[in-house]
C-alpha positions in Angstrom: 119.6 139.6 -60.4 121.3 136.6 -59.0 119.9 135.1 -56.1 121.8 135.8 -52.7 123.1 132.9 -51.0 124.4 132.2 -47.4 127.6 131.8 -46.4 129.8 129.7 -43.5 130.8 132.9 -40.8 132.5 130.2 -38.5 132.7 126.6 -38.2 134.3 124.1 -35.6 134.0 120.6 -33.8 130.3 122.0 -32.0 129.1 123.2 -35.4 128.6 125.4 -38.2 127.4 129.1 -38.1 125.8 130.5 -41.2 124.7 133.8 -42.4 121.4 133.8 -44.4 120.7 136.2 -47.0 117.0 136.4 -45.4 118.7 138.7 -43.0 119.1 135.5 -39.5 121.9 133.6 -38.8 121.3 130.1 -38.1 123.5 127.8 -35.9 124.1 124.6 -36.6 124.9 122.1 -33.5 126.5 119.0 -34.9 126.2 115.7 -32.8 128.2 114.2 -30.2 130.1 115.5 -27.5 131.5 119.5 -26.6 135.0 120.8 -25.3 134.5 123.9 -23.1 136.2 125.8 -25.4 135.2 125.3 -28.9 131.5 125.7 -27.3 131.8 129.0 -26.3 134.1 129.9 -29.4 130.8 128.9 -31.3 128.5 131.2 -29.4 130.7 133.9 -28.8 130.9 134.1 -32.8 127.7 134.2 -32.7 126.5 137.0 -31.1 129.5 139.1 -33.1 127.8 137.8 -36.0 125.1 139.4 -34.9 126.5 142.9 -34.0 128.3 142.7 -37.3 125.1 142.2 -39.6 123.3 144.5 -37.0 120.8 141.2 -36.9 118.9 140.1 -33.9 117.3 136.5 -34.9 118.9 133.3 -34.9 117.5 129.8 -36.5 119.2 127.2 -33.9 119.3 123.9 -35.7 119.3 121.4 -32.8 118.5 118.1 -34.5 121.6 116.4 -34.1 122.7 118.1 -30.3 123.3 116.1 -27.0 122.3 117.6 -24.2 123.6 120.7 -22.9 125.8 119.9 -19.8 124.9 121.8 -16.5 127.9 124.1 -17.3 127.5 124.5 -20.7 123.8 125.7 -19.0 125.6 127.8 -15.8 127.6 129.4 -18.8 124.9 130.1 -21.6 122.4 131.4 -19.0 124.3 133.4 -16.9 127.2 134.7 -19.1 126.0 134.2 -23.3 122.5 135.0 -23.2 122.6 137.9 -21.2 125.1 139.2 -22.7 124.1 138.2 -26.2 120.7 140.0 -25.6 121.9 143.6 -23.9 125.2 144.0 -26.1 124.8 142.0 -29.1 120.8 142.5 -30.3 119.9 139.5 -29.4 115.9 139.0 -29.6 114.4 135.7 -31.8 115.6 132.7 -31.2 113.7 129.5 -34.2 115.3 126.3 -32.3 114.5 123.3 -34.5 114.2 121.1 -31.4 116.8 118.4 -31.1 116.2 114.1 -31.7 117.5 113.6 -28.2 114.8 114.2 -25.4 117.3 114.7 -23.1 118.8 117.9 -25.2 114.9 118.8 -25.3 114.7 119.3 -21.9 118.0 120.6 -21.3 116.5 123.6 -23.8 113.6 123.9 -21.9 115.8 124.4 -18.5 117.3 127.1 -20.3 114.1 128.7 -21.9 112.8 129.0 -18.1 116.3 129.8 -16.3 116.4 133.4 -18.8 112.8 134.1 -19.3 113.3 137.6 -17.7 115.4 139.0 -20.5 113.8 140.4 -23.7 114.7 137.4 -26.4 111.8 134.9 -27.3 112.4 131.5 -27.9 109.8 129.6 -30.1 110.3 125.7 -31.5 109.8 124.4 -33.9 109.6 120.1 -35.1 109.7 121.4 -38.6 112.8 123.9 -40.3 110.6 125.9 -42.6 107.9 127.2 -40.3 111.0 127.9 -38.0 112.1 129.8 -41.2 109.2 131.5 -41.7 108.6 132.4 -38.1 112.0 134.4 -38.2 111.4 136.5 -41.7 108.3 137.4 -40.5 109.3 138.2 -37.2 112.4 140.6 -38.8 113.1 144.3 -37.6 
């Protein structure tokens, strides 16, 4: 039987969103500055892909990511993440942490500001550990 392969769901200047055959999404951030429209488009497509597949898990690869801006953090915490959780079923995010220490701090701030949501983020230095956690946590 042929092995299922991952496929690209969406790509823009912010990053690439993959559909993984194990039943989760992989969001890979590209390095460099982000345009607001492109950033919001990426995350909107991410939420839509969760609904499309009835999935709840995302591997977020932030290794090359620059820090979130205050505007990005506000939008993610106040609008995108609550909607992704309540309307699209987002429950678990395995974050492969950024090399940039300020990007790591921005992610920590986002997690702390959204801890009242029925959602879990876990951070990893190693991608294989992140994948193992997500696959082990499938519905």
